[in-house]
N, C-alpha and C positions, 0 to 999 in steps of 0.2 A: 387880597394879591394871593394868589398859589404860590408854591414852592417854585414851580417851573418857571413861571412870570419873574419870581425873584432871582432867581438863578441868571436867568435869560438878561436881566438888566433892569434896572429902573427907568421910568420916565417914556416907556412906550406905550402908545395905544390900544387899547385890547381891539383885537377884531382885524387889526391891519395884517397886509401881507407879510409886511417885515417882522412882525411879532410873529406870526406864524414860523417864519424860516427860521427865526432867533430860537423859537420853542424847539424845533426838530433839532437844530443845531447843539442847543443845551442837552437833550436828551442824548445825542449822540456822544457828546464830551462825556457826560456822566457814566455811560456805557463803557466809556475807554478807560475812565478811572477805576471801576470797578475790575476791568480785565487786569490792569495794571497790578492791582492790588492782589488779583489773585495769581499771578504769573511772579510777583517779587515777593508777595508775604506782607511787605509792609512799605509804606512811601512817605516821604514829607512832601509839604506843600511846595517847596520849592523841584525837587523831583517830578512831581505830577504837571507842574505849569510846563517845565522844560519837555516833559517828552508829549504832551497835547499843545505846546507851542501857544499858551496863553500867558496874559500876565497871572501873578502871583497872586493877586487880589481876587480874580475869575476863578482859580484854581481853589482858593479858598472857600469862594462862596458854593461852589461844586460841592465840595468835602462837607462843607456846614450842610446842605440842604440833604445830602445823602446820610449825613449823621444824625439829623431829625427825623429820617425814618428808619433807624436802626440799621442802616445797610453798612456804615461804616464805624468804627470808632477809633477813639486815640489811644494808644498803647503806652506803656512807661518808658519806650525808647526816645526819649526826647520829642516826645508828643507826634512820633509817626504815626500816620494811618492804618489800620487793617480791616480787613471785612469783619462784620459783625453778626450777630445772630439773627439779623433780620434775613440775610442771605437764607438761612436754614428754613426759615418759615416760609419763603417763596418755594424752596426747593421742595418742601414736604408736599407742596400741591401737586407736584408732578407726578404723573401717573407710574404707577410700578415698573412700566416697562423699560424704566431708565435703569433700575435697579437689575431687570432681567438683563439687560444689554451688559451691565457691568459683570455679572454672573457668567454670563454666556462667552464673555471674549477669551478667557484662558481655553475653553473648549472649542471655541472657533478657530483661535490660532492653531491648536495641535491638529485640529482636524484638516486645515488649509495646508499644513506642511505634510501632512499623512498622504491626503490625496492629489496635492500640486496643484490645488484648483481654486478659484475664490469661493468664500463661504460668507453666506448673509444670514441675518435673522431680521425677520419681517414679521409686524402688526397689522392690524386693520386699522385704518383710519379714514371715516365716513364710508365711502364706497371703493378705497382702493385698498393696497397693500403698500406699505411703507416700509422701507429696510431702516433699522435703526443703530445696527452694528455691522460691520465687515471684517473679514481677514482675508489677507491676502498670502499668496505661495509665491515662491521663486518664479514660477512660470507665469504668474499673473501678474508681473510688475507694471506692465502697461493696461491694465485691466480697467476697465470703467469704474469708477466711484459710484454706487450706488445708493448711498447712504441718503437718506432725506428726499430719494426720489419718488413720487406716485407711481406705481403701475396698476395695470388692471388686473384684479382679481382672477379673471377667468383665463387670463394668458400667461400666467406662470404658475412653476411647479407650489412655491409657498401661497400664492394667492388661492390656488386650489384647496391647498389644506385647509386653509383659513375658512373658505366657504364651506368645506364639507363638514367643518365640525362645528360651526356657528348654528345657533338656532333658527328653526326653519320661518319663523316669521322675520327675522333679519335679513336672512340670506335672499327671501322672495323680495323684500323691500329694496335690497342693494340691487338686484339684478333688474328690478323694474326702473331702478333710478339710473342704473348704470347701462343697461342694455349690454349687449354683447358684440362690440365693434370689431370689426375684421382688420388685423394688425398684418397678418401675413396668410397665406394661402392654409398655412397650418391652425390658425387660429380657430377653436370652436366657436361658432355662431350659433348653433343649435339650442335653443334652453334645453330640450329633451336631451339631446346627446351629452350637454354638460352636466345635468342633474343625474344622469344614469352613472357618468366617471365620477361623481362625487360619492355617488353611494358604494361605490367601488373603493374609493380613495378611503373612506371610514372604516371598511370592512378592513383594508390592508394597513391603514397608518401610513401611508406613503403615496407620494404623487411625483408626476413627472411633465417636461414640458418639452416638446420636441420642435423648435424653430416656431414658438407659436406667439412669441413677443417680438423677437427678432430672427431675421435669417441669420443662420450661422450660429445660432446661441441655444443650447439646451441646458437642461437643469432637472435637479430631483429634489425633493423636500421631504421633512417629516415634522410630526406636531410638537411642541413645547407646550406643557402644561404646568399649570401652579400647583398651589397646595393643595388645592379643592380637585386636581384632577382636568379642570377645565381647560380646554387649551387657548393660550393666550397668545400663542406667536407660532412661527414655523422656521426653522433653520434649512438652510438650503445648499447645495453645491450647484455650482453652474461652470460653464467652460465651452471652448469652441465646439461645434459640432462633428468636427474631423475629429476631434481627440475623445470628448466626453459624448462617444456615441453610446447607442443602445446597449452594447455589450459591456462599457466600461461604468455605465450607470447600474446595470446589474452586480458587476464586479464590487461597487462602492456602496450599494442601498444598506448593507449590515453596518459599516461605518457612519453613514451619515444618521440611521436610526438610532446607533450608540449615542451618538453627540446629542441629538435631540434628547435622549432619556438622561444624560449626564446633567445637561442645564434643567431640565424638569426635577430633578435631584435636588440640584440647587437651589431650586425655588420652593422644595419642601413637599414636592410629590413621592410618595411611597410605594407607588404600584409597580 
């Protein structure tokens, strides 16, 4: 019997729908336990049981299963539980973009306040650009939350930066797979035109997008490099087209570039 089956309860027949549902519920509860310990620092069996709404015996089995995997451990405070080193083992497998996001946040916060626009940090995921960190300004309180959202590389300023600086074989494979779907009348749908623009972006180290992803949304972006000089992300500023127009983009270009440079330096780039 696996740990998941043990936690879910004894006496269930393997392969039945009820067992499957019970297994999912147990996983959900186990994740909730980890979230509780991350938030509170430590908690006892009774506290965990009360928060997730289960009997103390169920909470004990959940904690025991997590303890067996070195994800939680008992501390000296009357046997309360806390997160254990197994969490660090899992976290160490997360790509370096998480550390990049942490290093970028204070720089992005400062830029958001300086420009009074929304600032994002994007990386490549499969054939998309995905924003991994965001900073808001006072003018962007009602702005959309882009974190975690996948956006087409060819229709965003950050996506164009990522495309421009990636190896040619990777870029060709992505474009072959993703195509160039039209999202607005301004979206680039010609591969030749896109490649020409990407060449300009590589030369300039800066990209813009004018209502190419959404009507009424403009953006600009600059590359973020790691300690080897490889472009690993793009920091962008975006805002409504009536406010973040071509003139405003030109006025703020140096600030966006400087923010990208500061993040790169935080990642060890000496260029």
